[in-house]
N, C-alpha and C positions, 0 to 999 in steps of 0.2 A: 665031258665038260657040260655043265648046265648053262642055260642061257635065259636072260630076261632083257627086255628092251631097256628097262631102267633098273639099276641096282642102287638101293639106298643103304648107306653104311650108317648104322646107328638106330636103335629102337627106343629112343627117348621121345619126348613130345614133338620135336621137329620132324623126326623120321616118320612117326605115326601120322602126323597131320598131313605131311606130303603124300604119304600112301593113300590117305582118304581122298585127297584131291585127284591123284592119278587114277584111282579106282573109279571115281565118278566120271572121269573123262575117258574111261575104257582103255587106258594105257597099261600094257603088260609090265609088271614090276615085281620086285621082291625086296624085303627089308632084311638085311643081315645084321644080327646083333651078337656081339662077342660074349655076352652073358645072358641076363634075363631082361625083359622089358623094364626100362628105367633103371638099368644096372648102376649107373653112377649115383643116382639118388639113394639106392640101397646100401652101397658099400663105400662111397667116397664122400660122406658127410657125417656130421655129428648127430647124436641121437635125438636131440631136442629141436633140430632144425625145422623151421617153418618157412614157407615161400615168402619172398619179399613182395610179391605182387598180390593184390587183393583177389579174392575168388572170382569176381566178375571178369577179371582180365585173363583168367587161366583156362577159359573154355577153348576147345579145339574145334576145327571145322566140322560142322554137323552136330556138335554136342556143346552148345553154350552152357554156362553154369546156370542151373535152375534150382539151386538149393536155398535154404532159409537164411544163409548168412553171406550175402554177396560182398560185404565189406570186410569179411574175416580173412584169415590167413591159414591155409591148410598145412597140416604137418606133412613131412616128407612121406610118411607111411601111407597117409590117406591119398596123397597125390599118386604114389606108385599104384595103389589099388585102382584109382581112377584111370590111370594109363592102361592097366590090364583090362579093365572093363571096356574102355574105348576100343582097344585092339580086338577084343572079342565081338563087340557089337557091330563093328564095321568090317569084320573078317579080314583084318590086315594080314597079308601074306608074309608073316615074319618068321624067320628061321633063327632060333636062339642057339647060344653056345657055338656060334660060327664067327670066328675072328678073322677078319681080313688082314693078311700079312703083307700083301703087296698089290699094287695096281699099276698097270702100264698101258700105254696107248698101243693100239694095233691099227691095221689099215681100216678096219671097219668099226672101230670103237675102242673098247677097253678089255683087257684080260685081268682077272682078279684071282689071286691065290688065297685060299683060306685053309684053316685046319681041317675042314670037312670036304675038301675038293675044290676044283677050279670052276670059275664062272666067266662068262663073257657077257658084255652089255654094250649097247649103243651109247648109253649115257650113264654116268656114275655121279651120285650126289652124296657128298660127305656131310652127314648130319650128326656129327659127334660132339657138337658144341664148340664155342669159341674159347673155352678155358679147359680143354681136355688134357693139356700137358702141364704137369707141375713144374714150377720154377723154384729151385732150391739154391740160393746163393750161399757161398761160404761152406759148401759141403765138406771139402777137403780140410778146411781149417777147424771144423768141429768134430772131425772123425776121432773117435776114442774119448771124446769129452762127454758133456751132458747130452741127454736125449735131444735130438734135433729132428723134428717131423714137420711135414707139410700140413696145411689146414685140412686137406682131404683125408689125412690119417688120424685126425683128432676125433675122439668119440665123446668123452665126458670128463669132468674134473677128476673123478675118482679113478680114472684109468691112466692118469699121468703120475709119474713118480713124485715124491715129496719135494718141496722147494719152490723157489721163485720161478715165475714163468715170464720169458720175454717173447712177445708177439711182434713179428715184423710185418707191418702193413696195417693201415687203418681204414680199409674199405669195409664192405659189408661183412665178410667173414671175420676179419680181424677184430672189429668192434663187438660183434656178437659173441665171439669166443672170449674176449676180454671181459665182457659183461657177465657171462656165465661163470667164469673162473673167479671173478671178484666176489660175486654173490655167494659162491661156495666157500669163501674165506681164504682164497689163495692170494698171495702177493703177486701183483702183475705189473709188468712194464710194457708199454706199447710204443713201438717205434713208428713214428708218423711221417709218411712221405706225402706225395701228391695224392689228394683225395677230393671227392665231390660230396659236399654235405647239403642235404635238403631236409626240410621237415616232413614228417610222416603225413601230417594234415596241413592244408593251407586253404584259407577261405572256406572252411567247413567241409572240404573234400579231400580224399586221398590224393597225394601228390601225383600219382599216376593218372588220375582223372584229367588233370590239367595237361600233363605231357601228351596224353592221347588226344585230347581236344585240340591242342595246338599242332598236332601232326608230328611231334618229335619222335614218337614211337614208330612211325611209318616212313621215316626218311630212307630212301634207297641209298646204298653205299656209293653208287656212282654220282649221286647228287650232292655229295659232301665236298667241301673245298679241299679237305686233306683226309682221304680215307685211311691212310696209314696211321695218322694221328688219332683218328676216331677209334681204330681197332685197339689202340693202346690206352684208351681212357679207363681209369679205374671204375669199378662198379660203385653205385650210389651207396653212401654211408647210411643205410637204412636197415631196419629189422621188422619182421612180420610178427609183432607181438600182439597177443589177444587184446591188451589194453590200448593198443595203438600209440604207445609212448615212443618218444624219440630215444634212440641209442646213439649218442654222439660223444665227442670228446669231453664236453662239459658234464654230461651224466656219468661218464666213466671216472672223471676226476672226483666227482662227488662220492663215488664208491671206493675211492682210495687208489685207483689206477694211476701209476706214475707215467707221464708222457715224456718221450724223448724225441730227438730228431732222427733222421735216417741213420741206418747202420752203414758206416763207411768200411769197416773191415774187422777182422778177428785175428788176433795173434797171441800166442801163448795163453790162451783161454781168457784174454782180455778183449773187450768189445769197444771199438771207437765209434762214437756217435757224431754226426754233423751238428753244428750249432745253427740249425735252420728250422727249429720247431715253430718259432714265432712267424717266420716267413711262410711256412707251409699252411699254418692256420689262417694267416691273413689272406693268402691267395684263395683258399677255400671259401672264406667268408665273402670275399669280393665276388667270386663266381656265383655263390648262392644269392647274393643281393641282386646281381644282374638277372638271374633266372627268375627270381620272385617278382622283380619289377616287370619283366616280360609277361609273366602270368597275370599280374595286376592289370596291365594294359589290355591284354586279351580279354580278361574277365570283365573289365569295365566297358569295353566296346561291345561285348556279347550280351552283357546284362547290366545296362546302365543303372546306377544307383544302388547296386547290391555289392556287399562285401562280406 
């Protein structure tokens, strides 16, 4: 049985960043990655995906972004290359193609079983991301019917069978896939549930500039009033486009995307939708107005007279 003081599960940006910090502190550790570095970026996203966060926000400990386009948005392939470069530069002790199949407490820490042998550790850190499990509603109801895939399985418009496409969910993945399919000439319906809409740019800055300045991005989980509710919040309805344009429900409607309420159920190959589209949009609009008002107040206090 192999041993490390700390075992980090996951060789993505979180696992690599933590490894750098532990290494600088002289703490013995290892990173176990089920596939390759940045595996989910490689195999569980569509081909044209760009990061939602601007380049200046994507630096890792010890390696801030120093390129020529701080306000741009890297493609997933470039980001994967950057992760590999980071791991090499900082000599991250990562073992690839090692999938952890179980982890249990022992008297002195943890015992982990993997496809490449067992490990023991005093501390285990799960760095697999907060969206690592696909949620597929109505799987049994759609079995034997039209193709039903998760967003992590979508690759490009040309790799879907002919016909209309229903996308369930209007957060970042849903709106970006809807946008790509509509621009490719596909007929698209978008089922809209709870979502958070914000503009890409506000007061001349990327929206993440303001969220960082206000401390929103650094809130510890135990400092939130309702951590469980925070975990269930949908991702921001944003896209990392080179032209920095918004991708929201209005732009999708202009492309011909048909908006519907939430999917309530599927029976006999018929889909029932909730009559709540207007309410979902109104709630998102109200939340956006509150957040932008908070930003305006903060910006006004920090930079009097500037807008």
